[in-house]
C-alpha positions, 0 to 999 in steps of 0.5 A: 155635082149632078142631080142624082148625086145631090138626091143621093146625098139628101137620101143618105142625110134624111134616111141614112140609106142610099138612093138606089136602095131607098126608092125601090123599097119605097115603091114596093112598100118594103121597110118603109113607113109613112113618116120616112116617106113624108120626110124624104118628100119634104126634104126633096121639095125644100132642097129643090124648091118644088112641090109634088102633087099626090098623083105624081107621088103615086107614079114614082116607082124607081130612081129614074121616075123620081129624077124625071119628075124633079127635072121636069119641075126644075125646068118649068 
């Protein structure tokens, strides 16, 4: 399973929503509350053994941004 599929499964598990629907809504501030955002970030950090900085989180605007950020942390 590729990274996007793993991330999609995690998003469905944590938020009950598809990754492609959730991340754009998160970036646009639509139908999101802080708790949902925190739950997703914590779940991603735990699943992949990484940690995001606040600055990194502010730059994620779409699914590809999120995947790129995770990939760079996994590779480091």
